[in-house]
C-alpha positions in Angstrom: 160.5 10.2 123.3 163.3 8.7 121.3 165.3 10.6 118.7 163.5 8.6 115.9 160.1 9.6 117.0 161.1 13.2 117.1 162.3 13.0 113.5 158.9 11.5 112.5 156.9 14.3 114.1 158.9 17.1 112.5 157.9 18.9 109.3 159.9 18.6 106.1 163.0 20.8 106.2 162.9 23.9 104.0 166.2 24.8 102.5 165.8 28.2 100.9 169.0 30.0 100.0 171.1 28.3 102.7 174.4 26.4 102.4 172.6 23.1 101.8 170.6 24.4 98.9 173.6 26.0 97.3 175.6 22.7 97.4 172.5 20.6 96.4 170.4 22.5 93.8 166.9 21.2 93.2 166.9 18.5 90.6 164.5 18.4 87.6 161.9 15.6 87.5 163.6 14.2 84.4 167.0 13.9 86.1 165.4 12.4 89.2 163.8 9.7 87.0 167.3 8.8 85.7 168.5 8.1 89.2 165.8 5.5 89.7 166.0 3.9 86.2 166.8 0.2 86.3 170.4 -0.7 85.7 171.1 -3.9 83.7 174.8 -4.8 83.8 174.4 -7.8 81.5 171.8 -6.9 78.8 173.3 -9.4 76.3 173.0 -12.2 78.8 169.3 -11.6 79.2 168.9 -11.5 75.4 170.8 -14.8 74.9 168.9 -16.5 77.6 165.6 -15.4 76.0 166.8 -16.6 72.6 167.7 -20.0 74.1 164.2 -20.2 75.6 162.4 -19.2 72.4 160.9 -22.3 70.7 161.9 -22.6 67.1 161.5 -25.5 64.7 162.6 -26.6 61.3 160.3 -26.0 58.4 157.6 -28.6 57.7 157.5 -30.5 54.5 154.4 -30.2 52.3 152.8 -33.3 50.9 152.8 -33.7 47.1 149.0 -32.8 47.0 149.5 -29.7 49.2 152.4 -28.6 47.0 150.3 -29.0 43.8 147.4 -27.0 45.3 149.7 -24.3 46.5 151.3 -24.1 43.0 147.8 -23.8 41.4 146.9 -21.1 43.8 150.1 -19.1 43.1 149.6 -19.5 39.3 146.0 -18.4 39.6 146.9 -15.5 41.8 149.6 -14.4 39.3 147.0 -14.4 36.5 144.5 -12.6 38.7 146.9 -9.8 39.6 148.1 -9.4 36.0 144.6 -9.3 34.5 143.1 -6.1 33.2 142.9 -3.6 36.0 140.0 -1.7 34.3 137.9 -4.8 34.8 135.6 -4.5 37.8 137.2 -7.0 40.2 137.8 -6.9 44.0 141.4 -6.5 45.2 143.2 -9.8 46.0 143.1 -10.0 49.8 144.5 -13.2 51.1 145.9 -14.8 54.2 149.4 -16.4 54.0 150.9 -18.7 56.5 154.7 -18.7 55.9 157.9 -19.9 57.5 160.1 -17.0 58.9 163.7 -18.0 59.3 165.4 -17.1 62.5 169.2 -16.8 61.9 169.9 -16.3 65.6 168.2 -19.6 66.5 170.1 -21.3 63.7 173.4 -19.9 65.1 172.5 -20.9 68.7 171.2 -24.4 67.9 173.6 -25.2 65.1 171.2 -27.8 63.6 170.2 -26.2 60.3 167.3 -23.9 59.3 165.1 -23.0 62.2 162.3 -20.4 62.7 158.5 -20.0 63.2 155.4 -19.9 61.2 153.8 -16.5 60.8 150.3 -15.5 59.5 149.6 -12.3 57.7 146.5 -11.1 55.9 146.6 -8.3 53.3 146.2 -7.1 49.8 148.5 -8.7 47.2 150.7 -6.1 45.6 152.7 -8.3 43.4 153.3 -11.9 42.4 156.8 -12.3 40.8 157.1 -15.7 39.3 160.6 -15.1 37.9 162.0 -13.9 41.3 159.8 -16.4 43.1 158.2 -14.2 45.7 154.7 -12.9 46.7 154.4 -9.4 47.9 151.6 -8.4 50.3 151.6 -4.6 50.8 155.4 -4.1 51.5 156.3 -7.6 52.7 158.0 -10.0 50.3 157.5 -13.7 51.0 159.6 -16.2 49.0 157.5 -19.0 47.4 159.6 -21.6 49.1 158.6 -20.3 52.6 154.8 -20.3 51.9 152.9 -23.0 53.7 149.3 -22.1 53.2 147.4 -19.6 51.0 143.8 -18.9 52.0 141.1 -16.5 50.8 137.8 -16.2 49.0 139.7 -16.0 45.7 140.8 -19.7 46.0 137.4 -21.2 46.7 137.1 -22.7 43.2 140.6 -24.2 43.3 139.6 -26.9 45.7 138.2 -28.8 42.8 141.3 -29.8 40.7 139.1 -30.2 37.5 137.6 -26.7 37.5 139.3 -24.2 35.2 139.9 -20.9 37.0 140.0 -19.0 33.7 136.3 -19.6 33.1 
């Protein structure tokens, strides 16, 4: 039998109060886990490579008709949210598709405004026409970044000749 096969057939050594156990005390599981944690010498490099690979685009331009419809929807939503709260009406729950700027992509690409379109659905907390933003729960979305507003509240606005106040 070779020396290696003898080592395989032996039981695990027990170090109980001997010189080895005094020099090498038993390690806690938490400290043992730290030994085997991955080491990343260049975390910024991985982040920059991932940022370069992320696909961003400049914001799309709305057609004149789409801009007019969006403006009508925002004005109607503003009136709806400012109307009498004692009136029995459902909360304004809408879906917004908006452009979210990515300053890191702008910095890396150097070719102007870049970002991605995001979609969020929620209850409208506030429409601020003077500051030009729409607030859904706690998220403020500038009017200029809104691409689409959807919801049951806007069904009647598809007909440009129908008055939403009626």
